[in-house]
C-alpha positions as CSV (number, residue, x, y, z in Angstrom):
1,M,-12.5,18.1,6.8
2,T,-10.1,18.9,9.6
3,G,-9.7,18.2,13.3
4,S,-12.3,16.0,15.0
5,S,-13.8,14.5,11.8
6,C,-10.6,12.7,11.0
7,S,-10.2,9.3,12.7
8,I,-7.0,7.5,13.5
9,Q,-8.8,4.2,14.2
10,R,-8.1,2.7,10.8
11,I,-4.4,3.3,11.2
12,L,-4.3,1.9,14.7
13,G,-6.3,-1.2,13.5
14,L,-3.9,-1.8,10.6
15,I,-0.8,-1.4,12.8
16,F,-2.2,-3.9,15.4
17,L,-3.2,-6.3,12.6
18,V,0.4,-6.2,11.2
19,I,1.8,-6.8,14.6
20,A,-0.6,-9.7,15.1
21,C,0.2,-11.3,11.8
22,L,3.9,-11.0,12.4
23,G,3.4,-12.4,15.9
24,L,1.6,-15.4,14.5
25,A,4.4,-16.0,12.0
26,I,6.9,-15.9,14.8
27,A,4.9,-18.3,16.9
28,A,4.4,-20.7,13.9
29,A,8.1,-20.7,13.1
30,A,9.3,-20.9,16.7
31,L,6.9,-23.5,17.9
32,F,6.7,-25.7,14.8
33,G,9.9,-24.6,12.9
34,Q,10.7,-28.1,11.8
35,S,7.3,-28.4,10.1
36,M,7.3,-27.5,6.4
37,V,3.6,-26.5,6.7
38,A,4.3,-24.1,9.6
39,L,7.1,-22.5,7.7
40,F,4.8,-22.0,4.6
41,I,2.1,-20.6,6.9
42,A,4.6,-18.1,8.4
43,A,5.8,-17.1,5.0
44,T,2.1,-16.6,3.8
45,L,1.4,-14.4,6.9
46,V,4.4,-12.3,6.3
47,L,3.7,-11.9,2.6
48,F,0.1,-10.8,3.5
49,V,1.6,-8.1,5.7
50,S,4.1,-7.0,3.0
51,I,1.7,-7.1,0.0
52,A,-1.6,-6.0,1.5
53,L,-1.3,-4.5,5.0
54,I,1.7,-2.2,4.7
55,P,0.4,-0.5,1.5
56,A,-3.0,-0.1,3.1
57,L,-1.3,1.4,6.2
58,K,0.7,3.8,4.1
59,Q,-2.5,4.9,2.3
60,A,-4.4,5.2,5.6
61,I,-1.6,7.5,7.0
62,S,-1.6,9.6,3.9
63,D,-5.4,9.9,4.0
64,Y,-5.3,10.9,7.7
65,A,-2.7,13.5,7.0
66,T,-4.7,14.9,4.1
67,C,-7.8,15.0,6.3
68,R,-6.0,16.8,9.0
69,G,-4.8,19.4,6.6
70,P,-1.5,21.2,6.2
71,S,0.7,22.2,9.1
72,R,4.0,24.0,9.4
73,N,4.9,22.3,12.7
74,C,3.6,18.8,12.3
75,S,4.4,16.1,9.8
76,V,4.1,12.4,9.3
77,S,5.9,10.1,7.0
78,T,5.2,6.7,5.5
79,T,8.9,6.1,4.8
80,I,9.3,4.1,8.1
81,A,6.5,1.7,7.0
82,T,8.6,0.9,3.9
83,L,11.3,-0.4,6.2
84,G,8.7,-2.8,7.7
85,Q,7.8,-3.9,4.2
86,A,11.4,-4.7,3.5
87,A,11.9,-6.6,6.7
88,S,8.7,-8.6,5.9
89,M,10.0,-9.5,2.5
90,V,13.3,-10.8,3.9
91,S,11.4,-12.7,6.6
92,A,9.0,-14.3,4.1
93,T,11.8,-15.3,1.8
94,S,13.7,-16.9,4.7
95,F,10.6,-18.9,5.8
96,F,9.8,-20.0,2.3
97,L,13.4,-21.1,1.6
98,A,13.4,-22.9,4.9
99,G,10.2,-24.7,4.0
100,V,11.5,-25.7,0.6
101,L,14.8,-27.0,2.0
102,Q,13.0,-29.0,4.7
103,I,11.8,-31.4,2.0
104,P,15.2,-32.7,0.8
105,A,16.6,-32.5,4.3
106,L,14.1,-35.0,5.6
107,G,14.6,-37.2,2.5
108,L,18.4,-37.2,3.0
109,L,18.0,-38.2,6.6
110,S,16.4,-41.5,5.6
111,N,19.7,-43.4,5.2
112,Y,23.2,-43.4,6.7
113,I,25.0,-42.4,3.5
114,T,23.2,-39.1,3.0
115,A,22.4,-38.4,6.6
116,L,25.3,-36.0,7.0
117,V,24.1,-33.9,4.0
118,G,20.5,-34.0,5.4
119,E,21.8,-32.9,8.8
120,T,23.7,-30.0,7.2
121,L,20.5,-29.0,5.4
122,E,18.6,-29.1,8.7
123,Y,21.1,-26.6,10.1
124,V,20.5,-24.4,7.1
125,V,16.7,-24.7,7.6
126,R,17.1,-23.7,11.3
127,A,19.3,-20.7,10.3
128,L,16.8,-19.5,7.8
129,T,14.0,-20.0,10.3
130,Y,15.8,-17.8,12.9
131,S,16.5,-15.3,10.2
132,G,12.8,-15.1,9.4
133,I,11.9,-14.8,13.0
134,A,14.5,-11.9,13.4
135,G,12.9,-10.2,10.3
136,C,9.5,-10.5,12.0
137,V,10.8,-9.1,15.2
138,A,12.3,-6.2,13.3
139,G,9.0,-5.6,11.6
140,V,7.2,-5.5,14.9
141,I,9.7,-3.0,16.2
142,I,9.3,-0.9,13.1
143,M,5.5,-1.0,13.4
144,L,5.8,0.3,17.0
145,G,7.9,3.1,15.6
146,V,5.1,3.9,13.0
147,L,2.6,3.8,15.9
148,T,4.7,6.3,17.9
149,E,5.1,8.6,14.9
150,V,1.4,8.6,14.1
151,L,0.4,9.3,17.7
152,V,3.0,12.1,18.0
153,Y,1.6,13.6,14.7
154,K,-2.0,13.4,16.1
155,S,-0.9,15.0,19.4
156,C,0.9,17.8,17.5
157,M,-2.1,18.4,15.2
158,D,-4.5,18.4,18.2
159,N,-2.6,21.2,19.9
């Protein structure tokens, strides 16, 4: 099985699904970042990317390379996808911690005595949310790198 019988569509679909999930996580956190539910939704989306989609993407790339057969001039690596997985884990952790800290922060804002502590926790929640968003943006950029690498590999093998 070489050449035209090998399809890159599964890889492209997975890359675009990863980017879409990370984009939704960014939107949820950016638009509704003060909502504990939105932060947990963002964390869930990013965990789905890290636990399910990135391993499936690595396997799809490996399967495609196997289908195309060996080459002295062309190679593709799944190492860059591992960077996306790491960025996703950092992002998911940030969103999850922000969601967890949102609970006591809101409770502490309920009276004048603990309001300063609650306000401080709100700043920590915001910082963690921005950290999660930054991790998602890094993941999107890494996925664009994976897309480029796969397309270059395909082009090289087609020639």
